[in-house]
C-alpha positions in Angstrom: 13.0 -17.0 -2.9 9.7 -18.3 -4.0 6.8 -15.9 -3.6 3.1 -16.7 -3.2 0.9 -15.5 -6.0 -1.7 -13.3 -4.4 -5.4 -13.4 -5.2 -6.8 -11.0 -7.8 -8.6 -9.1 -5.0 -6.6 -9.2 -1.7 -8.9 -9.8 1.3 -7.2 -7.1 3.3 -7.5 -4.3 0.7 -10.7 -2.3 0.5 -11.8 -2.0 -3.1 -14.7 0.4 -3.8 -16.7 0.3 -7.0 -18.2 3.8 -6.7 -16.0 5.7 -9.2 -15.6 5.5 -13.0 -13.5 7.3 -15.5 -13.7 8.1 -19.2 -11.5 9.9 -21.7 -12.9 11.2 -25.0 -11.3 12.9 -28.0 -13.4 13.9 -31.0 -12.5 14.4 -34.7 -11.8 18.1 -34.1 -9.3 17.5 -31.3 -11.6 18.4 -28.4 -10.8 16.4 -25.3 -12.7 15.4 -22.2 -11.2 13.5 -19.2 -13.7 12.8 -16.4 -13.6 10.8 -13.2 -17.0 11.0 -11.5 -17.5 9.4 -8.1 -20.1 9.2 -5.4 -17.4 8.6 -2.9 -18.6 5.7 -0.8 -21.5 3.3 -0.8 -24.5 5.2 -2.2 -22.6 8.5 -1.6 -24.2 10.5 1.2 -27.6 8.8 0.6 -29.2 12.0 -0.8 -30.9 11.8 -4.2 -31.2 15.1 -6.2 -35.0 15.6 -6.7 -36.3 13.0 -9.1 -33.1 12.8 -11.2 -31.8 9.6 -9.6 -28.4 11.3 -9.1 -26.7 10.7 -5.8 -24.7 13.4 -4.0 -21.2 12.2 -3.1 -19.6 11.9 0.4 -16.2 13.2 -0.6 -15.4 14.2 3.0 -15.2 10.6 4.1 -12.1 9.0 5.6 -9.4 9.1 3.0 -10.3 12.6 1.9 -10.2 14.1 5.4 -8.5 13.3 8.7 -10.5 11.8 11.6 -8.1 13.4 14.1 -9.3 16.9 15.5 -5.7 18.1 15.9 -4.8 17.3 12.2 -4.5 20.1 9.7 -6.9 18.2 7.4 -9.7 17.5 10.0 -13.2 18.0 8.7 -14.0 21.8 8.8 -14.8 24.6 6.4 -12.2 25.7 3.9 -10.3 22.4 3.8 -8.8 20.8 0.7 -9.2 17.1 0.5 -6.3 14.7 0.2 -8.2 12.6 -2.2 -8.3 14.1 -5.7 -9.7 12.3 -8.7 -7.7 14.5 -11.2 -7.9 13.0 -14.7 -5.1 14.1 -16.9 -4.8 16.0 -20.2 -1.2 16.4 -21.5 -0.2 19.0 -24.1 3.0 18.9 -26.1 4.1 22.0 -28.1 0.6 23.4 -27.7 -1.1 20.3 -29.1 -3.1 17.6 -27.4 -0.9 14.6 -26.6 -2.4 12.4 -23.9 -5.8 12.0 -22.2 -6.4 9.6 -19.4 -7.9 8.8 -16.0 -8.7 6.1 -13.5 -10.8 5.2 -10.5 -9.1 3.9 -7.4 -9.6 6.1 -4.4 -6.2 7.0 -2.8 -4.4 5.1 -5.5 -5.6 7.4 -8.3 -2.7 9.9 -8.2 -0.2 7.0 -7.9 -1.6 5.1 -10.9 -1.8 8.3 -13.0 1.9 9.1 -12.2 3.0 5.6 -13.1 1.1 5.9 -16.4 2.8 9.2 -17.2 6.2 7.6 -16.5 5.3 4.7 -18.8 4.3 6.9 -21.7 6.8 9.8 -21.4 9.9 8.2 -19.9 9.6 4.6 -21.1 7.9 5.5 -24.4 5.6 2.5 -24.2 2.6 2.1 -26.6 -0.6 3.1 -24.8 -2.0 -0.4 -24.2 1.3 -1.7 -22.9 1.6 1.4 -20.7 -1.9 0.6 -19.3 -1.1 -3.1 -18.7 2.4 -2.6 -17.2 2.8 -3.9 -13.6 1.6 -1.4 -11.0 2.1 -0.7 -7.3 0.3 1.4 -4.7 1.4 2.7 -1.3 -1.1 2.1 1.5 -1.2 3.1 5.2 -2.9 1.4 8.1 -5.0 2.8 9.7 -4.6 5.8 7.3 -2.1 8.3 5.9 -2.9 10.8 8.6 -1.7 8.7 11.5 2.0 9.2 12.5 3.8 5.9 12.6 1.1 4.3 10.4 1.9 0.8 9.0 3.1 1.6 5.4 3.0 -1.2 2.8 3.2 -1.5 -1.0 0.6 -3.5 -2.8 2.4 -4.7 -6.0 1.4 -6.9 -8.9 3.2 -10.3 -9.0 4.4 -9.7 -12.6 7.2 -7.5 -11.1 10.4 -9.6 -11.1 11.2 -11.3 -7.8 14.7 -9.7 -7.8 13.0 -6.2 -7.8 10.7 -7.2 -4.9 13.7 -8.6 -3.0 15.7 -5.4 -3.5 12.7 -3.3 -2.3 12.4 -5.4 0.8 16.1 -5.0 1.6 15.5 -1.3 1.4 13.0 -1.7 4.2 9.7 -1.6 2.2 6.9 -3.9 3.3 5.8 -5.6 0.1 2.3 -7.1 -0.4 2.3 -9.1 -3.7 -1.1 -9.1 -5.3 -2.6 -10.8 -8.4 -1.2 -10.3 -11.9 -3.8 -7.7 -12.7 -5.4 -6.4 -9.5 -8.3 -3.9 -9.3 -6.6 -2.5 -6.2 -4.4 -0.3 -8.4 -7.1 1.3 -10.6 -8.7 0.9 -14.0 -6.9 3.1 -16.5 -8.5 4.3 -19.7 -6.2 6.4 -22.0 -5.8 8.0 -25.4 -2.5 9.0 -27.0 -2.3 11.4 -30.0 0.9 11.4 -32.0 2.5 14.4 -33.9 0.5 13.6 -37.0 -2.8 13.6 -35.1 -3.2 9.8 -35.1 -5.0 8.4 -32.0 -4.5 5.2 -30.2 -6.4 4.1 -27.1 -5.9 1.6 -24.3 -8.3 0.0 -21.8 -7.4 -1.6 -18.5 -8.0 -5.4 -18.1 -8.0 -4.9 -14.3 -11.6 -3.6 -14.4 -14.4 -3.4 -16.9 -13.2 -0.9 -19.6 -13.1 -0.6 -23.4 -11.3 1.4 -26.0 -13.7 2.4 -28.8 -13.2 4.4 -32.0 -15.4 5.3 -34.9 
């Protein structure tokens, strides 16, 4: 079965450019993983004094439910579904992996896939970053019972795998070879000897730099 090669940025997939992520490890082994975001376009539109910093709108759709009878409807004391959650992994008490990614509701999915690539598949960090990705999406949203669930997946995944998933009942949406719809991972891996390697995602603007 011949499959169409999707565009780099699918027309029906909302891609926000309001989040960034960086991972840093210094010569002493101190690590920082940070994924700051303003949420949506210009955040909530409020600038903090004369700093130029915008407050985010983290309670937007995707973080909270629009349905009043939903457990995650906007109200005090709620915990948002959307969590930027950059990752720091320790092994035997030592720093092993530092990484993070932008991507809205795909962040947790992309980070899990990265962890599998590094720990289960033992891929080098750059190869782990570049490996084909997928992301589960729901229309109109994940809060709606009976929502239309689809899987945006990069077209580098073998056609046999896509066919097998379709036969299992999954709705597949092949995208470009490297689509920004599944994040922009930046990562650092530290081996048992303390040697560091880093990877940067070609899906979005990102660099791995050491000095």
